[in-house]
N, C-alpha and C positions, 0 to 999 in steps of 0.2 A: 528517393525512397524515404519515407518517414515511417520509422518503426519505433515502437516503445516496448522493450522487453524488460520485464522485472522478474527476477528469480529469487525466491526466499530461501534462506538457509538458516539452520540452527546456529552455525558458526561460519560466517563468510570467510574469515581469515584462513580456516583450514582449506577451503576450496581455492582461495587465492594462492596458497602455498603450493598447489598442485598444477597451476596453469601459468603460462607466461601472459602477463597483462600489463597495461599501462593505464594508470588512473586518468580519468577524464579531468579536464580543466574547466573551472567555472570562473567567469569574470563578472564582477558586479561593481559599478562605480569605480573602475580603475583598480580594484582589488583583485588579486589572483589567489585562488585556492583550489585544492583538490575537490572534485565533486564528491559528495557524501557517499555515493554508492556506485557511480558509473565507472566502467572500465572498458578498454578496448582490448580485444584478444587478437587483433590484426595490427599490422604496422600502421602507426600514426606518427606524425612528427612529434619528437620528444623534447621536452625542456628539462635538462638535467639540474638546473638551478632550483626549480620548484618541484621536481620529481613527478611531473605529470605531462600530459599532452601539451604541445606548444600552442594549440589553438583552442579556443572556447568550444565546449561541446555542441553548442548550437551552430557555430560556423563549421565545425567538423561534420555535422550531419548534412549541412548544405553542400559540402564537398564530397559526400558519399561515404563517410566513415560511419561505422555501425557501433554504437555504444550499447552496452548491456548493463543494467543496474542489478548488482548482486547485493541483496538486502539481508541484514541480520534480523532474524525473527525468532526470538527466544521461546516462543510457544512450541516450536518444534523440538526443543530440548526436553519437553515434557513427554514426548512420545518414546515409549520403551522399544518398540520394534514395529515392523510392518503390520502385524496382526492387530496390535493395539491401535495403530493409526486407522486401519479399516474399521475396527469396532467403534472408535470415537466418531468417525464420519457417518457411520450408519445409524447411530443413535438418534432418537427423537430429540430435537433441540428444545431445551427448557425455556422458551421465549418469555413466559410470564415472570421468570426469575429476574429479568431485566428491570422490573419495577422495584426490586430490592436494591437500594442504593449501594450497600456494602458489596453485593454480588456484582452489580454493574460496574462499579469503579475498579474492579479487578480485570475487566475484559479489555483486551488489546484493541486499540483504535477508537474505542468509544468510552472508555473509563472516565474521561474528563467532560463528558456530555450527558451526564445523568438527567439534568432537567429536560433536555430535548428528547432523550430516550423515553422518559416518563410521559412526555406530552404526545409523541408520535406513536409509541408502542409498536415498534417493528416486531412482526410475528412470522416472518418467513425470510428465506434467503433473498428473494426479490426486493422485499421492503427494506431489509438490512442494507442491501446494495444501494438503494435510493437514499437511505439515511446517511450512509457514508459519503455519498455525493452531496447531500444537503449541507453537511458540515464543512464543505470546502467553500472558500470565499465567493466564487462565481455563482453559486447556487444557494447561498445562505438566505437569500430573500424568500425562498420557498418554505422556510422552517415553520411558518404559521399556517401553511396550507393543509388540506386534507390529502390523503394518499392519491386519490384520482387526479387531483390537480397537479400534484408533484410529478406523477407518472407522465403527464403530458409534456412537461418542460425539462425534466431532469437531464435527459441525455442529449439535449440540443447544445452544440458547441457555442460558447459565448462569443460574441462579436469582438470583444476586446481581448486582451491577453490575460485576463484574470484566471486564477488557478481553479481548475475543475477536475473531476474524476471522469475518465472514460468508463463506459459501461463494463468493458472487459476487466478493468482493474477493480472496479467496485464490486463486481460479482465474485472475483477471486478473493478479495479482502472480506467479503461477507461470509464466504465459506470458512475463512480463517477465524472470523469472529465466532461462528457456530461451533467450529472445532474447539476453540478455547473455552467456550461456554460448557461444552460437554466434558472437557478435561477437568475443569474446576468443579462441575456438578458431580462427576464420578469420584472425585477425591474426597467429597464430603460424606 
């Protein structure tokens, strides 16, 4: 089974303090380190020297271990309560404001890509999801295309191992971008 579960938190350390977990292991060119966000909440062989799983997360997946990525997402710290969250999600997203460099550079996930944002002008969740996929290495070649051409190729898995965004991740992150835009817009 190949699953990819990412869960965003305002403070992942608070959550990790509440559950028993083992950090995933990542090996690259003989170097061992803890995975940035991946943990196991089930028994997995443990390496006490490195404080993480004793097998690389990719090998662990092949053996049937299930890794969950718990991600820090500071945007959620801007949410006051559930009603505020609902209000921010239901607001009309100010897509034209992305053409303002100062505004765009504040937005999570896209702030360093103002030139491409101003070129492609994402104006919906669907297009923002495609934009987020375009800025990944495997799909960067689509950056100069028009939306209809991007849409035809963006969700196709690359044949090599280059990094790309699955549609489910991209749509979730596009929602987060829209939420962040509404939070910043409402604060002004």
